[in-house]
N, C-alpha and C positions, 0 to 999 in steps of 0.2 A: 574896218570898222565889223561889228559882231552882227549876228542875227538879230539879237536883241536891243540893239540900237547904243551899246554901251561901250564907250571906249576908255582903256587904262593907259593908253601912250604917254600922258604928260602925269599919270597918277604919282605922287607923293603920299606917304606915312606921314600921317603926322601926329599919331598917340599909336601905343602900341600897352596891351596887358597881356600876360599868360595865366591863366589859371590850368590846375589839374583835375579832371573831374574822375573819381573813380567809381566801380559799381557799386550802388546802396544797396541792391540784395543780396550782395553776396560781404559786404559791410567793409567795401573799399572807403580811403579816404578821397576828402574834397578837400585838396589845397587850394586857397585861395591867395593872388598874388597881391602883395600891398601894396605896390608902387610900377609907375609904369615901367616898362623895358626901354632900355638902351639901345637906339636903335640906327647909331653913327657908323654901323659898317656895310660900306656898301655889297657887301656879298650876304648879309644878311636879310637887306631892303629889295635885293633880287629874289631870293629864296622865297620870302612871304608873299611879293607879289605875283612868283608862277603858280604858287601856291592856291591863292585868291583867282589866278585866271582860270581854274578848270570849273568856276561858277559861271564864267563867260560862256560856256558853251551850252548853258540853259536857253530853253527860247521860250517856255513859260514862266509865265510870273505870275508871282499869288499875293495876296494881302492878310493882315491879320483880321483873324477871325474875330468880333464884339469889340472892338480899337479899345474902348473903354475899359473894359475887364483884362487887357491882355495882358499879363507879366510883361514876356519879352518887348512888346511894343511899348509900353510906357517906359521900359528902362528904355529902350533906343532913342526915343523923345528926350530921356532927359539928355543925354548924351548931345544929341542933337543941338537941345538946348545950353549946350556951355558945363552942364553939371561933371561932377566928379565919375571920369570910366571908372577910373580902378572899383568905385563902389557901385555904378551904376551895372559893370559886367560881370563884378560880382555879383550880384545878384540875380544874374542872369544864371552864372554857375551854378547858382543855388537850386534856381528852378530846374536845372538839366539833370542835376545830381538826382533830385526827387521825383524826376520822371521818369530815370531810368530803372524801374523797380521787373526786372526780369534778369535772370541769370547770365544771360548769354550775351548782354551788353557789355562792349569793351570798354575799359577804363581809357582814356586819353588828355592828352595837351590841348588846351582850349585857348586858339588866343581870339582878342578881340583888337579889331585894327579899324581906325578912323582915315579916310583918304581925303585929301584934296586933289584938286587938277583931275579928277572925271568926267566926263563928259555923256548927258545922254541925251539922246536927239538933237544934238546940236547945243546943248546948252549946260554949262558948267555946273556940276552939283555936287554935291557933299557923299558920300556912302561910308557906312561900317558893315565890317564883314565878319563874323564869326567863324572860326574856322576848328573842327575836331579831331584831330590826328590821331587815329588810334595803336598805328604801327610803327614801330620805330626797327629801323633795318642794321645792320654791322655793316661796317664801310673799313677801310684800311688808312689808319693814319701813320705817314713815312716821316719821319726826324732824321737827320745827319748828324753822327756823331763821330768823330776822326773820322770822316768821310767814311762811312759804313753808315748802311741805313737801318734803321730800328723799327720798325715795324707795330704800330699797337692795333687792335680791333676793338673798335668803338662801336656807340649802339645811337643811330639819331633818326632825325624825320627826312623823310624824302620828299624833296621838293617837286617830284615830279607827281606826288600821290594827295587825294585827299578822299578821306574818308567819310566825313558829314561837316557840312557847312552850311551859310545862309548868309546873304549880301544884302543890303538894304538900303534904298536910296532914297534922299530927302525930298520927296515927291509926292503927290495925292497923300500927303498926312490923314485930311478928312475923312478917306477909303481904308484907311489902316497901310499906306504906303505899298511901295513894289517891292517886293521881295524875288530873291533867287533862292532857290535849295536846292541842297545836292545830298543824295544818302546811297551811297553805293550798297549798302545791305536791304535797300525797302524792301526787298520782294521777301525777307524774313520776316514772320508773323512780328515777332518781338519788337521789330524794328518799326514797326506804325509808327509807335510812339514819337517817332523826330518830329512827325509831319503835325500829326493830330494832337498828342498829351504835350508835347514840349512847346513848340511854334504855334499851335494852332492854325492855320493857314488853309486858305481858301484859292483858288483859281482868281485872278484880279480879272473884273469883267471887263475886256476889251476887245479888239476885233479878233485878236489871237485867239480869246476864248470861244469870241461866237462863231470864229470859224471852223476851228477844230471840231466844237460842238455841231453845227450844222452838218459837217462834212461823216461824222461819225452815227450820228442819229440818220443820215440818210443812207449809208451802209447798212445798217443794220435793219434799215427796213425793207430796202431790196433783199436782202440775202436771208431772212428770215420769214417776215409779216408778209411782206408779199408773195416769195414761193410757196407759202404753204395758201394763202388767202385767193390767191389766182390761179395756182397749178402753172407756174409760169416754168419755160424749161430752161435748162443753164443757160444756153448761149443768149438767150432773151433775155435773163437776167445781168449778165455779163455786158451785153451793151449798152443796159439802163446804167449800168455804172460806170461805164466808159462815159456816157454823156455828160453824168455828173462830175466825172473829172475835168473835160473837158471844159464845160461851164466856168467850174476854178480855175482853171489853172489861164483862161483866154476873159473873163470878165474884171474888173475891178470894183464890181460894187452886185455883192448879193443883193437882189430883189427877189423875194418872195415869190410872187406871183408869177414873174418874168421865170424862176428857175424852176418853180412846178411844173408850169405848161410847157418847158422845155424838158423835161425829163418824163413826165407822165402822162401819155398821150389819152391814157383812160381817166375820165370825170371821177370817177366810181375809184378807184387808185387813189387820186390826185385827192381826195376828202380821207379817204384811209392814212392817207401819208399824213395829214396834217392833224388828224388826229395821235397817230401814234408819236407824233413828235411834241406834240403837247403834252404825251402820259409821260414820256421819256426822258424830257429838260427838268432837271432840278429845278423844284420849286423855287428854291432862294436862289435861283439865278434867270436875271430877264434876258431873254433872246430878241431882238427888235424884228422886226421884219426886213428892214434895209441896213445894210452897213458894208461900208468898205472891205474887201476881200482883202486877208491880212496872206500874204504872199511866203514866210516864214513858217505859217500852220499849212499850208498845201504842200510845203514838201514835206516839213515833218509829218504828217498823216495821209499824203499820195499813196503811200504803201495799202492803205486799207481799199482800194479802188483797182487791187491790182486782179484783172481779169485773165485769168486762169482757169482752164477747165482739165483736174487731172483725171486721167485714165490709170487705173489700178498703179502699177508700179512701171508701166510701160512707156505712157506718154504723157506730154503735157499741150495742150492748145492755149494760144494767148490769141485773146478775143479785142480786137479793138473796133469796133462799131460793125455796120454793113453786116447785121442780123441775117439779111435774105440770102448770103454767101455762105452759112454753113445749114444741114440740115443733119437731126438724128433721126434713127430709127433702129429698127430691132434683125436681126440677121435669124431666119429658124433654120436654116440648116445648122449655126453653128452655135446657136443658142446665144448668142453674143449681141451687145448694142453696140452701134456704131456713130461714129459721125461722118458726112459727109462735104467738103471743103471745094470751093467754086475759087478759081484763081486766073488772072491773066497771063503771069508772068513766074518766072521759079528764078530767085536768085542762089 
């Protein structure tokens, strides 16, 4: 089972369509498939499943923004409803082509696959996946003629690679479905189009989102706001982060008042934190005061609570609670700051 609770162990490809989406900015072609692909080959099925599996490593679910107006969402719903998959996927390919208005966006082969036999949270669900493979790699095809090998250099799609893709689970339709998305070029400015312009998706409001947002806003408050407003020393700051991490790792449920009391002993700081949180949480997201803590989110975002003091390029001090056992000072003779650590045993 994957951390997103999506299982493909018994998945079967029911339908497949292939389009080619060029770069509209550079005048590249858009070639739409006119009929479904034949997928009788077990090798082809294996390769398409393997490419799709790249999406299963994603833990953050999204949903389509403004579902009634979203082109991709409406075409996907048409496929779920049994309408012509060739036409519906072709409309999505056209939309992708029109959204790629940047010279650096690569053309690619664009698969649409409809799966059965997929399980989500132990229930069987229907899934549709769209895979954009932008890079073809050379490989050697060996034929034998008169007991001699005849090599041919061909170019094809690497089953271990997926450049862009998204997967839709036929659930939570009224909220814009549950969507997994991947974009290997997302750091590039021109790649913002995939999630924003093309898919128009936002994080799905569930326990994963709530947990990740409260973890991030707590980190930002402790490392930025509290450090400036309350003149905290670095060890005190890290001890507070350590308390927060322990809460998320040990408690099954986030309870706003209990969390704030455990992390912020100072009542003024507690009020400042709540004000900061209300300002930072995106207005379109509702963050309830109590919710189950999502373990996948804790594992994914626990690195934001890394309790490390970096001293020049010489030393790193890892702090895990017990603030009273570390002191900070300044040595007048050497003209340098120092930390003094107290301990019982040395390993």
